[in-house]
ZAMARGU-4260 file (C-alpha; in steps of 0.2 Angstrom, whole numbers, plus 5000, padded with zeros to 4 digits):
<rodrens>
0) 5001/4999/5001 | 5015/5011/5000 | 5013/5020/4985 | 4996/5024/4988 | 4999/5032/5004
5) 5015/5041/4997 | 5002/5051/4986 | 4990/5054/5000 | 4988/5071/5008 | 4997/5070/5025
10) 4997/5080/5041 | 5012/5078/5054 | 5010/5084/5070 | 5025/5079/5079 | 5040/5082/5069
15) 5056/5086/5076 | 5067/5099/5066 | 5083/5090/5073 | 5078/5072/5069 | 5070/5076/5053
20) 5081/5084/5041 | 5087/5075/5025 | 5104/5065/5025 | 5112/5076/5010 | 5110/5091/5021
25) 5117/5083/5036 | 5132/5078/5026 | 5135/5095/5020 | 5134/5102/5037 | 5146/5087/5043
30) 5160/5091/5030 | 5159/5110/5033 | 5163/5106/5050 | 5175/5091/5044 | 5169/5079/5054
35) 5174/5061/5052 | 5156/5056/5049 | 5156/5067/5033 | 5164/5055/5022 | 5149/5049/5013
40) 5131/5045/5015 | 5131/5029/5019 | 5144/5032/5035 | 5134/5045/5042 | 5118/5036/5040
45) 5125/5023/5050 | 5132/5035/5062 | 5116/5044/5066 | 5105/5028/5065 | 5096/5027/5083
50) 5095/5010/5090 | 5092/5015/5107 | 5086/5030/5117 | 5104/5036/5121 | 5108/5035/5103
55) 5093/5045/5098 | 5098/5058/5111 | 5116/5058/5104 | 5111/5059/5087 | 5100/5076/5091
60) 5114/5082/5099 | 5125/5078/5085 | 5113/5088/5073 | 5111/5103/5084 | 5130/5106/5086
65) 5132/5104/5067 | 5125/5121/5065 | 5137/5136/5064 | 5125/5151/5059 | 5106/5157/5055
70) 5110/5155/5037 | 5114/5137/5038 | 5097/5135/5049 | 5088/5144/5035 | 5096/5132/5021
75) 5091/5118/5031 | 5074/5122/5035 | 5072/5123/5016 | 5079/5107/5013 | 5067/5100/5024
80) 5052/5108/5017 | 5057/5102/5000 | 5057/5084/5008 | 5041/5086/5016 | 5032/5093/4999
85) 5040/5078/4991 | 5031/5067/5004 | 5015/5075/5001 | 5014/5082/5019 | 5002/5097/5017
90) 5005/5102/5036 | 5018/5100/5048 | 5020/5106/5066 | 5038/5106/5068 | 5045/5104/5085
95) 5061/5116/5088 | 5073/5117/5102 | 5078/5135/5101 | 5090/5134/5114 | 5100/5118/5107
100) 5111/5127/5094 | 5125/5131/5104 | 5136/5135/5091 | 5124/5148/5081 | 5127/5165/5088
105) 5109/5169/5089 | 5094/5170/5102 | 5080/5158/5102 | 5070/5170/5092 | 5081/5172/5080
110) 5084/5154/5077 | 5064/5150/5076 | 5063/5165/5064 | 5078/5157/5053 | 5068/5142/5052
115) 5053/5150/5048 | 5061/5159/5034 | 5069/5144/5027 | 5051/5134/5026 | 5044/5151/5018
120) 5056/5149/5004 | 5048/5133/4998 | 5030/5137/5001 | 5025/5136/4983 | 5039/5127/4973
125) 5027/5113/4967 | 5011/5117/4958 | 5002/5101/4966 | 5006/5103/4984 | 5002/5115/4998
130) 5014/5117/5012 | 5008/5123/5029 | 5018/5123/5045 | 5018/5129/5063 | 5034/5130/5074
135) 5033/5123/5091 | 5046/5128/5104 | 5053/5113/5113 | 5059/5115/5132 | 5067/5102/5142
140) 5058/5096/5157 | 5071/5097/5168 | 5075/5117/5163 | 5074/5129/5178 | 5057/5137/5178
145) 5065/5154/5178 | 5075/5150/5161 | 5059/5142/5154 | 5050/5159/5158 | 5063/5168/5150
150) 5063/5157/5135 | 5044/5161/5132 | 5047/5179/5135 | 5060/5180/5124 | 5050/5172/5109
155) 5034/5180/5112 | 5036/5199/5118 | 5047/5205/5103 | 5038/5213/5089 | 5045/5201/5077
160) 5039/5187/5084 | 5039/5171/5071 | 5022/5172/5061 | 5021/5153/5063 | 5024/5151/5080
165) 5010/5141/5088 | 5015/5133/5104 | 5027/5125/5119 | 5030/5109/5121 | 5037/5099/5135
170) 5048/5084/5129 | 5050/5066/5136 | 5066/5062/5147 | 5061/5043/5151 | 5053/5033/5165
175) 5061/5044/5178 | 5056/5060/5170 | 5054/5075/5180 | 5036/5081/5185 | 5027/5095/5176
180) 5022/5105/5192 | 5037/5115/5191 | 5033/5122/5174 | 5015/5127/5179 | 5019/5145/5180
185) 5027/5143/5161 | 5012/5135/5154 | 5003/5149/5161 | 5015/5162/5153 | 5013/5153/5136
190) 4994/5153/5137 | 4994/5171/5142 | 5004/5173/5125 | 4994/5164/5115 | 5003/5149/5113
195) 4995/5130/5115 | 5004/5117/5126 | 5010/5101/5121 | 5017/5088/5131 | 5026/5072/5127
200) 5021/5059/5142 | 5012/5044/5149 | 5023/5030/5142 | 5023/5012/5148 | 5042/5011/5148
205) 5043/4996/5159 | 5025/4986/5161 | 5015/4994/5174 | 5020/5012/5175 | 5012/5023/5189
210) 5022/5038/5184 | 5017/5036/5166 | 4999/5037/5171 | 5002/5052/5183 | 5011/5061/5171
215) 4994/5061/5159 | 4982/5068/5171 | 4996/5080/5177 | 4995/5087/5160 | 4978/5088/5158
220) 4978/5097/5174 | 4987/5110/5166 | 4977/5113/5152 | 4988/5106/5138 | 4980/5105/5121
225) 4989/5089/5115 | 4999/5074/5122 | 5011/5065/5113 | 5012/5045/5119 | 4999/5044/5134
230) 5000/5024/5131 | 5001/5022/5152 | 4984/5029/5152 | 4976/5014/5146 | 4981/5007/5162
235) 4972/5020/5173 | 4953/5020/5170 | 4953/5037/5177 | 4964/5043/5164 | 4956/5034/5150
240) 4941/5042/5155 | 4947/5061/5156 | 4955/5059/5138 | 4940/5052/5131 | 4929/5066/5140
245) 4940/5080/5135 | 4943/5074/5118 | 4962/5078/5121 | 4971/5075/5105 | 4984/5060/5108
250) 5000/5058/5095 | 5006/5041/5093 | 5024/5039/5087 | 5026/5021/5084 | 5044/5020/5079
255) 5049/5032/5092 | 5037/5021/5106 | 5048/5006/5101 | 5063/5014/5103 | 5059/5021/5120
260) 5051/5004/5127 | 5035/5010/5127 | 5029/4995/5116 | 5040/4979/5111 | 5036/4982/5093
265) 5024/4992/5080 | 5014/4975/5080 | 5011/4975/5099 | 5008/4995/5099 | 4992/4998/5109
270) 4986/5008/5093 | 4968/4998/5093 | 4966/4996/5112 | 4967/5018/5111 | 4954/5019/5097
275) 4942/5005/5106 | 4944/5016/5123 | 4939/5031/5113 | 4955/5041/5112 | 4956/5055/5100
280) 4972/5048/5090 | 4983/5054/5077 | 4999/5048/5069 | 5016/5059/5069 | 5033/5054/5065
285) 5044/5061/5077 | 5061/5058/5072 | 5060/5053/5054 | 5078/5054/5048 | 5086/5046/5065
290) 5074/5032/5065 | 5077/5027/5045 | 5057/5030/5042 | 5044/5045/5038 | 5026/5048/5041
295) 5021/5037/5026 | 5033/5025/5033 | 5023/5025/5050 | 5006/5023/5042 | 5014/5008/5031
300) 5018/5000/5049 | 5000/5002/5055 | 4993/4996/5039 | 5007/4979/5038 | 5002/4976/5056
305) 4987/4983/5062 | 4978/4980/5046 | 4975/4998/5041 | 4966/5003/5025 | 4969/5020/5015
310) 4952/5027/5023 | 4960/5024/5041 | 4976/5034/5035 | 4964/5048/5027 | 4952/5047/5044
315) 4969/5049/5055 | 4974/5064/5044 | 4956/5072/5045 | 4959/5071/5064 | 4975/5078/5063
320) 4969/5092/5055 | 4954/5095/5067 | 4969/5094/5082 | 4982/5106/5072 | 4986/5123/5080
325) 4978/5134/5064 | 4969/5149/5060 | 4950/5141/5056 | 4951/5147/5038 | 4967/5137/5035
330) 4959/5121/5045 | 4944/5122/5032 | 4954/5122/5018 | 4966/5107/5022 | 4951/5098/5027
335) 4943/5102/5010 | 4959/5096/5002 | 4960/5080/5010 | 4941/5075/5006 | 4944/5082/4989
340) 4959/5069/4986 | 4949/5056/4995 | 4946/5045/4981 | 4960/5050/4969 | 4980/5052/4970
345) 4987/5067/4976 | 4997/5070/4958 | 4981/5072/4947 | 4974/5085/4959 | 4981/5100/4950
350) 4973/5093/4933 | 4956/5092/4943 | 4956/5111/4947 | 4957/5108/4965 | 4958/5127/4973
355) 4971/5121/4985 | 4984/5115/4970 | 4994/5130/4969
</rodrens>
């Protein structure tokens, strides 16, 4: 079914900039820094391939320290945008750690603006695909609350705030992840600034996981608009009831969740149980380059192991559009695009006169 999935319009609500850049882009950066991994694509691919959680974190750190200027960030974002267009991703919510690019002489606002400019450059390069995006500023769970507040201020109080900055996210740090209560004030600050809030939390990492269950309910108590992960919520009837009652979107990252131990394999992923429990689920790619996958690849895994059909993929995309951080007009347009392309492959859209085929 991969060929059909490739042609469908798709929406990715959790894609990390430092884990999604094309390998040729990373090779260019490696050569510019004269790193030993920059010999050829095969060597770099093996070096960055994440097979454990530690290797995923190391790969992300490698990518972030490979940048030395805002222009390199802008160029890399353009490369990523073109890749997404080639994969027929019509909307992406791109997570960026604006404090992580330690060799770039720029503040967090400038980092986000550079990436935004890079994506803007490839907005209409193809006539048959429209690319929309939202930037999500990542903060580490263990970041000092004062520093977290300062980050929110730095990226929201300036007049030139990135036009596509839509949210603040707290990332996953493993089974012994720090609590969220210390960042409650930061969440309120982000809310006051008009940013949506996302938390990666609630994973089953070693069987019965009380920490994971607690994190899901803690996130909901802080008023987040989306949870990434949340497999542990299935172990807690109260958490399950609250997720269903609030219709809180849950983004599933199949390959990443296998890597960090939330499930033994994609085949054993509790996606079906989440659906039966009434969770509002959709699918993201996470760190596709480092995990040797893509959003289409994640859907292919679900087709192979969970018997998903094309309509399941389309319905997941429709749910993702409903859960996306975007203005209503754009939401309506993207939903119309998916419906228009429901019964025909994307490359024929321009010939059919679809108003969203630019």
